[in-house]
C-alpha positions in Angstrom: 3.4 -7.8 -32.1 5.2 -5.7 -29.6 8.5 -7.0 -28.1 7.4 -5.3 -24.8 4.7 -8.0 -24.5 6.9 -11.0 -25.1 9.3 -12.7 -22.7 12.7 -13.7 -23.8 13.2 -17.5 -23.2 14.6 -18.1 -19.7 13.4 -14.7 -18.6 10.7 -14.4 -15.9 8.0 -11.7 -15.9 7.5 -9.7 -12.6 4.7 -11.1 -10.5 3.8 -8.3 -8.1 4.8 -4.6 -8.0 7.5 -4.1 -5.5 6.2 -0.7 -4.4 2.7 0.5 -5.3 0.5 3.6 -4.9 -3.2 2.9 -5.0 -6.3 5.1 -4.8 -9.4 3.6 -3.1 -12.9 4.9 -3.1 -14.5 6.4 0.0 -18.0 7.3 -1.2 -19.5 7.3 2.3 -16.9 10.0 3.4 -15.8 7.9 6.3 -13.0 9.0 8.6 -9.7 7.3 7.9 -10.0 5.2 11.0 -13.6 4.2 10.1 -12.5 3.4 6.6 -9.8 1.1 7.8 -12.2 -0.7 10.2 -14.8 -1.1 7.4 -12.3 -2.7 5.0 -10.4 -4.9 7.3 -11.3 -8.3 8.8 -14.6 -8.0 10.6 -15.8 -5.5 8.0 -15.8 -5.7 4.2 -12.5 -7.6 3.9 -9.7 -5.7 2.0 -7.0 -5.8 4.6 -6.3 -8.8 6.7 -4.3 -9.5 9.8 -3.6 -5.9 10.5 -0.7 -5.3 13.0 1.5 -2.4 14.0 -1.3 0.2 13.4 0.1 3.7 14.2 -0.4 7.3 13.4 2.0 8.6 10.7 2.4 11.3 8.0 2.2 11.0 4.3 3.1 14.1 2.3 2.3 16.3 5.2 -1.2 14.7 5.8 -2.2 12.7 8.8 -2.1 9.0 7.9 -2.0 5.5 9.4 0.8 3.0 8.9 0.2 -0.7 9.4 1.0 -4.2 8.1 -1.5 -6.5 6.5 -0.9 -10.3 6.2 -2.6 -12.4 3.6 -1.5 -16.0 2.9 1.7 -15.5 4.9 2.8 -12.4 2.9 3.3 -9.2 4.9 2.5 -5.9 3.2 3.3 -2.6 4.9 0.8 0.2 4.1 0.7 3.9 4.7 -2.7 5.4 3.9 -4.1 8.9 4.0 -7.3 10.7 2.9 -6.7 12.1 -0.5 -9.9 14.0 -0.4 -13.5 13.5 1.0 -14.2 10.5 -1.2 -10.8 8.9 -1.8 -8.0 7.3 0.2 -4.5 6.9 -1.1 -2.2 4.0 0.0 1.5 3.4 -0.5 2.6 -0.2 0.0 5.2 -2.8 -0.7 5.1 -6.6 -0.6 7.7 -8.3 1.7 8.5 -11.4 -0.4 11.8 -13.3 -0.1 14.3 -13.6 2.7 15.8 -10.1 2.6 13.7 -7.1 1.8 16.0 -4.6 3.5 16.9 -2.7 0.3 13.2 -2.6 -0.8 12.2 -1.4 2.7 14.8 1.4 2.5 13.4 2.4 -0.9 9.8 2.3 0.4 10.8 4.5 3.4 12.5 6.9 0.9 9.2 7.1 -1.2 7.2 7.8 2.0 9.6 10.5 3.2 9.7 12.3 -0.2 5.9 11.8 -1.0 4.3 15.1 -2.0 0.7 16.0 -2.8 0.2 18.7 -5.5 -2.9 20.7 -5.9 
């Protein structure tokens, strides 16, 4: 068995990724705004408790930034259309009392994000 798959006694495994990049399907070729509306509360729930929705940039593409709250956990997202049928999202989970360092890293990821062709 691989030692990568085993925890050392007294060691905890990570529960959630601190920063994530996800690609979501958009087979109906919805605009980014319509896609957010469809997959938030009131539509087919994917995002919940959306606040602070604003226009932004991700890798030079028009995007939206917002926060989603599920079960008391706030997750900031920045999403952009990757192409006609895909949406890309960059996010981090605000867990714990001080997420300043993680938020700084997240902002650095956003500011240096680059799409390649």
